[in-house]
C-alpha positions in Angstrom: -16.1 -51.6 11.3 -17.0 -49.1 8.8 -17.1 -49.8 5.4 -17.0 -46.2 3.2 -17.8 -46.4 -0.7 -16.9 -43.9 -3.2 -19.1 -41.2 -3.5 -19.1 -39.0 -6.9 -20.3 -35.6 -6.4 -23.3 -34.7 -8.1 -24.5 -31.2 -7.2 -22.2 -28.6 -4.8 -24.9 -26.4 -2.3 -22.4 -23.7 -1.6 -24.7 -21.8 1.0 -25.6 -25.1 3.0 -21.9 -26.2 2.7 -23.0 -29.5 1.7 -23.1 -31.7 -1.5 -25.3 -34.3 -3.4 -23.6 -37.3 -3.6 -23.6 -40.2 -6.0 -23.2 -43.7 -4.5 -24.1 -46.7 -6.9 -26.6 -44.6 -8.0 -28.8 -43.7 -4.7 -28.0 -39.5 -4.7 -27.8 -37.6 -1.0 -27.0 -34.9 0.7 -24.4 -35.0 2.7 -22.3 -32.1 4.7 -19.2 -30.6 2.7 -17.7 -28.6 5.7 -15.2 -30.6 7.3 -13.2 -30.4 4.1 -10.3 -27.9 3.7 -9.6 -28.3 -0.4 -12.9 -27.1 -2.7 -14.7 -29.9 -4.4 -16.0 -29.6 -7.8 -18.4 -31.7 -9.9 -17.6 -35.5 -10.5 -14.4 -35.5 -7.8 -14.9 -38.9 -5.8 -15.0 -38.4 -2.0 -15.2 -41.0 1.0 -18.3 -40.6 3.4 -18.7 -40.8 7.2 -21.7 -40.6 9.2 -22.7 -37.3 6.9 -20.1 -35.9 6.3 -17.2 -35.8 3.2 -14.3 -36.5 4.7 -11.6 -37.0 2.1 -11.4 -36.6 -2.2 -9.8 -39.8 -3.4 -8.6 -40.0 -6.9 -11.0 -40.9 -9.7 -9.1 -44.8 -10.8 -9.0 -45.7 -7.1 -12.9 -45.1 -6.4 -13.8 -46.6 -9.9 -11.8 -49.8 -8.7 -13.3 -49.8 -5.8 -16.9 -49.4 -7.5 -16.2 -51.9 -9.7 -14.8 -54.4 -6.4 -18.6 -53.4 -4.6 -20.6 -54.4 -7.5 -18.7 -57.7 -8.2 -20.0 -58.7 -4.1 -23.2 -57.5 -4.7 -23.3 -59.5 -7.8 -22.1 -62.9 -5.8 -24.2 -62.2 -2.9 -27.4 -61.7 -5.2 -26.4 -64.5 -6.9 -25.9 -66.9 -3.6 -29.2 -65.6 -2.2 -31.3 -67.6 -5.7 -29.4 -70.1 -5.2 
């Protein structure tokens, strides 16, 4: 199973058909050449194996990120117990 965490477009590299995204504080460059619609700074996207697959709604992305942060916090808490 693949778990895709919403990532926010941080930088656009038009000449390379790629973007730099921020995924919960981790920045990385991924390919955007599969996207049919243009991406803008601040857009939220889902990535699979290094490719932007689709753009998602900001509110949905923020809700998902909030849930992921809760999960990470619970795992960290359990590891400390």
